[in-house]
C-alpha positions in Angstrom: 163.9 -40.3 -32.6 161.0 -40.7 -30.2 163.1 -39.0 -27.7 163.7 -36.1 -29.7 159.8 -35.8 -30.6 159.0 -35.9 -26.8 161.7 -33.1 -26.1 160.4 -31.1 -28.7 156.8 -31.3 -27.7 157.5 -31.0 -23.9 159.4 -27.8 -25.1 156.4 -26.5 -27.0 154.0 -27.2 -24.2 156.1 -25.2 -21.9 156.2 -22.3 -24.6 152.3 -22.2 -24.5 152.0 -22.4 -21.0 154.3 -19.5 -20.6 152.6 -17.5 -23.2 149.3 -18.2 -21.4 150.4 -16.5 -18.1 149.8 -12.6 -18.3 153.0 -10.8 -18.0 152.8 -8.5 -14.5 151.6 -5.2 -15.5 154.5 -2.3 -14.9 153.2 1.0 -13.8 154.4 3.8 -15.9 157.2 5.7 -14.3 155.6 9.5 -13.4 156.6 12.1 -15.6 159.0 14.5 -13.9 157.1 17.3 -12.1 157.4 20.7 -13.6 159.6 23.2 -11.5 157.3 26.1 -10.7 159.0 29.3 -11.2 158.2 31.9 -8.9 156.4 34.9 -10.5 158.1 38.4 -9.5 155.5 40.2 -7.6 155.2 43.8 -8.7 154.9 46.2 -5.5 151.6 48.1 -5.6 151.7 51.6 -5.2 150.1 52.7 -2.0 147.0 54.5 -2.4 147.2 57.7 0.0 144.3 57.5 2.6 142.2 60.6 3.2 142.9 61.7 7.0 139.8 61.0 9.2 139.0 63.6 11.5 138.4 62.0 15.1 135.6 63.3 17.5 138.3 64.4 19.9 140.3 66.0 17.2 137.5 68.2 16.2 137.8 71.7 17.7 135.7 72.2 20.9 132.9 75.0 20.5 134.1 78.3 22.0 132.5 79.3 25.3 131.7 82.9 25.8 134.0 84.7 28.2 130.9 86.2 30.1 129.6 82.7 30.8 133.0 81.4 32.1 133.3 84.2 34.5 129.7 83.8 35.7 130.3 80.4 36.5 133.2 81.2 38.4 131.5 83.9 40.4 128.8 81.6 41.1 131.4 78.8 42.4 132.8 81.4 44.5 129.9 82.6 46.1 128.6 79.0 46.7 132.0 78.3 48.4 131.8 81.5 50.6 128.0 81.1 51.6 128.9 77.2 52.7 132.0 78.5 54.9 129.8 81.6 56.4 127.0 79.1 57.3 129.6 76.6 58.7 131.4 79.5 60.5 127.9 80.7 61.9 127.3 77.2 63.2 130.5 77.0 64.8 130.3 80.2 66.6 126.7 79.4 67.7 127.8 75.8 68.8 130.6 77.6 71.0 128.4 80.1 72.5 125.9 77.8 73.5 128.6 75.6 75.1 129.8 78.5 77.2 126.3 79.8 78.1 125.7 78.2 81.3 122.0 79.6 81.3 121.2 76.7 78.9 123.1 73.9 80.8 123.2 75.0 84.7 119.7 75.5 86.3 121.1 76.0 89.9 123.2 78.9 88.5 120.6 80.3 86.1 118.0 80.3 89.2 120.9 82.2 91.4 121.3 84.7 88.8 117.7 85.3 88.1 116.6 85.7 91.8 119.5 88.1 92.4 118.5 90.2 89.3 115.1 90.7 90.3 115.8 91.6 94.0 118.2 94.0 92.6 115.9 95.9 90.3 113.2 96.2 92.7 115.7 97.7 95.2 117.3 100.0 93.0 114.2 101.3 91.4 112.0 101.8 94.5 112.1 105.2 96.5 110.7 106.4 99.6 111.3 110.0 100.6 110.6 109.0 104.1 113.8 106.9 104.2 116.2 108.1 101.5 119.1 106.4 103.0 117.7 103.0 101.7 118.0 104.0 98.2 121.4 105.0 98.8 122.4 101.8 100.6 121.1 99.9 97.9 123.0 101.8 95.2 126.5 101.4 96.9 125.6 97.7 97.6 124.3 96.7 94.1 125.9 98.9 91.3 129.5 98.8 90.0 131.2 100.2 87.0 129.0 102.3 84.5 125.7 101.3 86.1 126.3 103.9 88.9 126.0 106.8 86.6 123.4 105.1 84.6 121.2 104.6 87.6 121.8 108.3 88.9 120.4 109.7 85.4 117.4 107.4 85.6 116.5 108.4 89.4 117.2 112.1 88.9 113.4 112.9 88.0 112.1 111.4 90.8 114.6 112.8 93.3 113.8 116.2 91.7 110.0 116.0 93.1 110.3 113.7 95.9 111.1 116.2 98.8 108.3 118.5 97.4 105.8 115.7 96.9 106.9 113.0 99.5 107.2 110.6 96.8 107.0 106.8 97.1 108.1 104.6 94.1 107.3 100.9 94.2 108.8 98.8 91.7 107.7 94.9 91.4 109.1 92.6 89.1 106.6 90.4 87.2 108.9 88.3 85.1 112.4 87.9 84.0 114.6 85.6 81.7 118.2 84.8 81.9 119.6 85.6 78.7 123.0 84.3 79.1 125.7 83.2 81.7 129.2 83.3 80.6 131.6 82.9 83.5 131.3 85.7 86.2 129.0 87.8 83.9 125.3 87.4 82.8 122.5 89.2 81.2 119.0 89.3 82.5 115.9 90.5 80.9 113.6 92.2 83.5 109.9 93.1 83.3 108.3 95.2 86.0 105.5 97.3 87.1 105.8 100.6 88.8 103.8 102.8 91.0 104.3 106.4 92.3 102.4 108.2 94.7 102.8 111.5 96.5 102.0 111.6 100.4 102.3 115.4 100.9 99.1 116.9 102.7 98.8 119.4 99.6 99.8 116.8 97.0 97.1 116.5 94.6 99.1 113.9 92.6 97.4 110.7 91.9 99.0 107.4 92.0 100.6 106.4 88.6 101.1 103.1 87.3 103.5 101.9 84.6 105.2 99.0 82.9 108.9 99.0 82.7 111.1 96.7 80.6 114.9 96.6 80.9 117.9 94.4 80.9 120.7 94.5 83.3 124.1 93.2 82.9 125.7 91.5 85.9 129.1 90.7 87.3 130.0 88.7 90.1 132.0 90.4 92.7 132.7 89.3 96.6 130.3 86.4 96.1 127.4 88.0 94.9 126.1 89.5 91.5 126.2 93.2 91.1 124.6 95.3 88.2 127.2 96.5 85.9 125.0 97.9 83.1 121.4 99.0 82.7 119.7 99.0 79.3 116.3 100.7 79.0 116.0 100.1 75.3 115.8 103.7 74.4 113.0 104.5 76.7 
């Protein structure tokens, strides 16, 4: 009997202890997620864009034809002027390179000296010794200078026998203009005096200045006069 009570009490105590222990909390199961149904996208109608005219697409202003022609003419004239200047410079440089008067002092001095002596001999005349003038002409003249000299001396010879004329030519200065190989040109300044030695001659002495250019050509080792230019005098 006591054993039965003891067992019953023990059972009750055990039931109380179990009731005093809190039951473990159980987390509620998550609710099932709702499936998202994709919405149907309605295509939007494209909005027509207004065409934008770019700067490059704008029509260029029209240039008058007269202005275009003037610009072309200016360009052509400028090109021609440049070419002409370059051509002139080239010609000048070429001529200067060939002109020994600018680069060969010894040859220039030779030409200058022989030209001065030739002018003094050719344009001096003494009626007492006409053969000297003829010899000088034969020795110093060539080509067209022979006829040019004859015409220049003709007025003197016309009066020479009557008045016993004596013409003396003295070179005062000269300048070699150019020397190109066997040819040269010299500018000569001279004084001339003319007197008549006849007893009955009343002609007073005349003095005059002369300027002429002589073209020279080198023949047989010397420079001979091939042309005489008195510049229209």
